[in-house]
FIRO-811328 format. One record per residue (C-alpha): residue number from 1; x, y, z. Coordinates in nm, 2 decimals. Each point is the difference from the previous one (the first is absolute). Example, Ala and Ser with C-alpha at 12.3 -4.5 7.8 and 13.67 -1.06 7.14 Angstrom:
BEGIN
{1, {1.23, -0.45, 0.78}}
{2, {0.14, 0.34, -0.07}}
***
This chain:
BEGIN
{1, {-1.83, 0.06, -2.49}}
{2, {-0.07, -0.34, -0.22}}
{3, {0.30, -0.10, -0.19}}
{4, {0.17, -0.30, -0.16}}
{5, {0.31, -0.07, 0.11}}
{6, {0.25, -0.26, -0.10}}
{7, {0.19, -0.09, 0.31}}
{8, {0.24, -0.35, 0.04}}
{9, {-0.18, -0.28, 0.12}}
{10, {0.34, -0.09, 0.17}}
{11, {0.00, 0.36, 0.20}}
{12, {-0.40, -0.03, 0.09}}
{13, {0.08, -0.31, 0.12}}
{14, {0.30, 0.08, 0.25}}
{15, {-0.18, 0.25, 0.09}}
{16, {-0.33, -0.12, 0.12}}
{17, {0.18, -0.29, 0.17}}
{18, {-0.09, -0.05, 0.37}}
{19, {-0.25, 0.28, -0.03}}
{20, {-0.26, -0.22, 0.03}}
{21, {-0.31, 0.09, -0.20}}
{22, {0.13, 0.31, -0.14}}
{23, {-0.15, 0.08, -0.35}}
{24, {0.24, 0.11, -0.31}}
{25, {-0.20, 0.35, 0.04}}
{26, {0.08, -0.01, 0.39}}
{27, {0.41, -0.08, -0.05}}
{28, {0.03, 0.25, -0.27}}
{29, {-0.14, 0.29, 0.21}}
{30, {0.20, -0.06, 0.27}}
{31, {0.29, 0.00, -0.18}}
{32, {-0.06, 0.32, -0.17}}
{33, {-0.11, 0.13, 0.36}}
{34, {0.36, -0.09, 0.13}}
{35, {0.15, 0.16, -0.32}}
{36, {-0.19, 0.38, 0.08}}
{37, {0.10, -0.07, 0.40}}
{38, {0.38, -0.10, -0.12}}
{39, {-0.01, 0.32, -0.22}}
{40, {-0.12, 0.22, 0.27}}
{41, {0.25, -0.15, 0.22}}
{42, {0.30, 0.10, -0.26}}
{43, {-0.14, 0.36, -0.05}}
{44, {0.03, 0.07, 0.37}}
{45, {0.35, -0.18, 0.00}}
{46, {0.08, 0.29, -0.24}}
{47, {-0.05, 0.29, 0.22}}
{48, {0.26, -0.13, 0.22}}
{49, {0.17, 0.30, 0.14}}
{50, {-0.21, 0.22, -0.24}}
{51, {-0.28, 0.09, 0.30}}
{52, {0.07, 0.07, 0.37}}
{53, {-0.23, -0.11, 0.28}}
{54, {-0.01, 0.19, 0.28}}
{55, {-0.04, -0.22, 0.35}}
{56, {-0.30, 0.08, 0.19}}
{57, {-0.18, 0.16, -0.28}}
{58, {-0.39, -0.01, 0.07}}
{59, {-0.22, 0.07, -0.32}}
{60, {-0.29, 0.02, 0.21}}
{61, {0.16, 0.33, 0.18}}
{62, {0.10, 0.16, -0.33}}
{63, {-0.37, -0.07, -0.13}}
{64, {-0.11, 0.17, 0.32}}
{65, {0.23, 0.31, -0.07}}
{66, {-0.11, 0.03, -0.38}}
{67, {-0.37, -0.02, 0.13}}
{68, {0.07, 0.33, 0.24}}
{69, {0.16, 0.16, -0.28}}
{70, {-0.21, -0.06, -0.31}}
{71, {-0.32, -0.12, 0.14}}
{72, {-0.17, -0.34, 0.04}}
{73, {-0.07, -0.12, -0.43}}
***
C-alpha cells in the first residue's frame, strides 16, 4: 500500500542507528511487525487463567479419532 507519512526525523534517525544499510521503509515495516507481535502477545497474556491446558494432549490422536468417527474430509 502506498501512502505518505509525516514522521519525526529524530525518531526515524534513532530507529535507523546501527541498522547498517536499512531503509526507512524497512525500519517502518520492522516496527509494524514488532507492534503486531506485541499485540498478539498481549492477547495471549490476557487469556491467562481462562484456558486450561491438558498435559500430554496429542492433537494428532484427536484428529485420528475424529476421522474415525466422521470419516476423512
